[in-house]
C-alpha positions as CSV (number, residue, x, y, z in Angstrom):
1,M,99.1,-10.8,41.0
2,K,101.6,-12.7,43.2
3,I,103.6,-9.5,43.8
4,R,100.5,-7.8,45.0
5,L,100.0,-10.6,47.6
6,L,103.7,-10.6,48.7
7,L,103.9,-6.9,49.3
8,P,101.4,-6.8,52.2
9,V,103.0,-10.0,53.7
10,A,106.5,-8.4,53.4
11,L,105.2,-5.2,55.0
12,A,103.5,-7.1,57.9
13,L,106.8,-9.0,58.5
14,L,108.7,-5.8,58.5
15,C,106.3,-4.2,61.0
16,C,106.4,-7.3,63.3
17,A,110.1,-7.8,63.4
18,C,111.2,-9.4,66.6
19,V,111.1,-6.6,69.2
20,T,113.5,-6.7,72.1
21,N,112.0,-5.4,75.3
22,I,115.0,-5.9,77.6
23,R,115.7,-2.7,79.5
24,P,117.3,-1.8,82.9
25,D,115.2,-0.6,85.8
26,V,117.3,2.5,86.3
27,A,119.5,4.8,84.2
28,G,122.3,5.1,86.8
29,N,123.6,2.8,89.5
30,P,123.9,4.1,93.1
31,P,127.3,4.2,94.7
32,P,128.5,1.1,96.6
33,A,128.4,1.2,100.4
34,E,132.2,1.8,100.4
35,P,135.0,2.1,97.9
36,F,136.4,-1.1,96.4
37,S,139.9,-0.1,97.5
38,Q,139.0,-1.1,101.1
39,F,139.4,-4.8,100.2
40,Q,142.6,-6.8,99.9
41,H,141.3,-9.8,97.8
42,Y,138.7,-10.0,95.0
43,M,136.9,-13.2,94.1
44,L,135.1,-13.1,90.7
45,A,132.5,-15.9,90.7
46,P,131.6,-17.9,87.6
47,M,128.8,-16.3,85.6
48,K,125.3,-17.2,86.7
49,V,122.4,-17.3,84.2
50,S,118.7,-16.9,84.7
51,S,116.5,-19.6,83.3
52,E,115.1,-17.0,80.9
53,A,118.6,-16.5,79.3
54,A,120.0,-20.1,79.7
55,H,119.3,-21.0,76.1
56,E,121.8,-18.4,74.8
57,T,124.8,-20.6,75.7
58,A,127.3,-19.3,73.0
59,A,126.6,-15.7,73.9
60,V,126.9,-16.4,77.7
61,D,130.2,-18.2,77.1
62,K,131.5,-15.1,75.2
63,I,130.4,-12.7,78.0
64,S,132.0,-15.0,80.6
65,T,135.3,-14.8,78.6
66,Y,135.2,-11.0,78.4
67,M,134.3,-10.8,82.1
68,Q,137.4,-12.9,83.0
69,Q,139.6,-10.8,80.7
70,R,138.4,-7.4,81.5
71,V,137.0,-7.5,85.0
72,G,139.3,-10.3,86.1
73,G,142.3,-8.4,84.8
74,T,141.4,-5.3,86.7
75,L,140.9,-7.3,89.9
76,A,144.2,-9.1,89.5
77,G,145.9,-5.7,89.4
78,W,144.3,-4.8,92.7
79,E,145.1,-8.0,94.5
80,N,147.1,-7.5,97.8
81,R,147.4,-3.8,97.5
82,N,146.5,-3.3,101.2
83,Q,146.7,-5.5,104.2
84,S,143.0,-5.2,105.4
85,G,142.5,-9.0,104.9
86,R,139.0,-8.2,103.6
87,V,137.6,-10.2,100.6
88,L,135.1,-8.8,98.1
89,N,133.0,-11.4,96.3
90,I,131.8,-10.4,92.9
91,E,128.8,-12.4,91.5
92,P,127.7,-11.6,88.0
93,T,124.3,-12.9,86.8
94,I,122.8,-12.5,83.3
95,V,119.2,-11.7,84.0
96,Q,118.0,-11.3,80.4
97,L,119.7,-11.9,77.1
98,K,118.6,-11.9,73.5
99,F,121.4,-12.5,71.0
100,V,121.0,-12.5,67.3
101,S,123.7,-14.7,65.7
102,G,125.7,-13.8,62.6
103,G,123.8,-16.5,60.7
104,A,120.4,-15.0,61.6
105,R,121.7,-11.6,60.7
106,F,122.9,-12.8,57.3
107,F,119.5,-14.4,56.5
108,A,117.0,-12.2,58.2
109,G,119.0,-8.9,58.6
110,A,117.1,-6.3,60.7
111,L,114.0,-8.5,60.8
112,A,115.8,-10.6,63.4
113,G,115.4,-7.7,65.8
114,S,117.8,-6.2,68.3
115,S,120.2,-7.9,70.6
116,A,120.3,-6.9,74.3
117,V,121.7,-8.0,77.6
118,L,120.9,-7.2,81.2
119,M,123.3,-8.2,83.9
120,R,123.3,-7.7,87.7
121,V,126.6,-7.9,89.6
122,K,126.4,-8.4,93.4
123,F,129.4,-7.2,95.4
124,T,129.5,-8.8,98.9
125,D,131.9,-8.5,101.8
126,A,132.9,-12.2,102.2
127,Q,133.4,-12.0,106.0
128,T,130.2,-10.3,107.0
129,G,127.9,-11.1,104.1
130,R,127.0,-7.4,103.8
131,V,126.0,-6.4,100.3
132,I,128.3,-3.6,99.2
133,A,126.6,-3.0,95.9
134,D,124.1,-4.6,93.5
135,P,124.2,-2.7,90.3
136,E,122.7,-3.7,87.0
137,F,124.3,-3.2,83.6
138,Y,122.8,-3.1,80.1
139,Q,123.9,-3.1,76.5
140,R,122.0,-3.3,73.2
141,A,122.8,-3.8,69.5
142,A,120.1,-2.3,67.3
143,A,118.6,-4.4,64.5
144,Y,119.7,-2.2,61.6
145,G,123.2,-1.8,63.0
146,G,123.4,-5.6,63.3
147,A,122.1,-6.0,59.7
148,W,124.7,-3.5,58.3
149,S,127.5,-5.1,60.2
150,I,126.3,-8.7,59.6
151,G,126.3,-9.3,63.4
152,G,129.3,-7.2,64.2
153,T,127.4,-4.9,66.6
154,D,125.7,-7.9,68.2
155,N,129.1,-9.5,69.0
156,G,130.4,-6.1,70.1
157,M,127.6,-5.9,72.6
158,L,128.9,-9.0,74.4
159,A,132.3,-7.3,74.9
160,R,130.8,-3.9,75.9
161,I,128.7,-5.4,78.8
162,A,132.0,-6.5,80.4
163,T,133.5,-3.1,79.8
164,V,130.7,-1.3,81.5
165,V,131.2,-3.5,84.6
166,Q,134.9,-2.9,84.5
167,Q,134.3,0.9,84.3
168,Y,132.0,0.7,87.3
169,L,134.8,-1.1,89.3
170,Q,137.4,1.5,88.3
171,N,135.1,4.5,89.0
172,N,134.3,3.2,92.5
173,D,137.8,2.1,93.5
174,A,139.1,5.2,95.3
175,R,135.7,6.8,96.0
176,A,132.1,5.4,96.0
177,V,130.4,7.3,93.2
178,G,128.1,4.9,91.4
179,G,128.0,4.9,87.6
180,P,126.0,4.3,84.5
181,T,124.0,1.1,83.7
182,G,124.9,1.4,80.0
183,L,121.6,2.9,79.0
184,D,122.8,6.5,79.1
185,G,124.2,6.8,75.6
186,T,126.7,3.9,75.7
187,E,124.2,1.6,73.9
188,R,124.8,1.2,70.1
189,K,121.9,2.2,67.9
């Protein structure tokens, strides 16, 4: 008798697993107003976080670390390569973030839902205030992938978002060509 009662409850929970509705507005980012190679100095600002994502402090800290390592490393290599005197400000902002921790994955598995992050990065000419680019970047870790890896894909998502930003920088260095948001097949199912 108890099993007959638990089965519908279990099915209802499975169908109502925490759904993640975070998605980018576009599939591809437009090109910046000019190539990034036109600048002499690059200033990566500390990560900003929307009030909607502020409660995910551990995940935000990890993304900030990856941004400093990957994006900051690329920018350090570009420093002083020309004498234009121009400074490019780079301001990353986490707009939305849902992160399923390893503990939640261990106990709830796929029922904890997917993890996802949406970040905007504003590139501004420091002298004129002109916005050079304002692309958005997205990464996701699916519920079942997270369950099978006990949170490995969730943690990988935090690194991948910084990699997508780094690739945008590199792709738009010599020529302004735009680039993917991360929705176009780079997200992990």
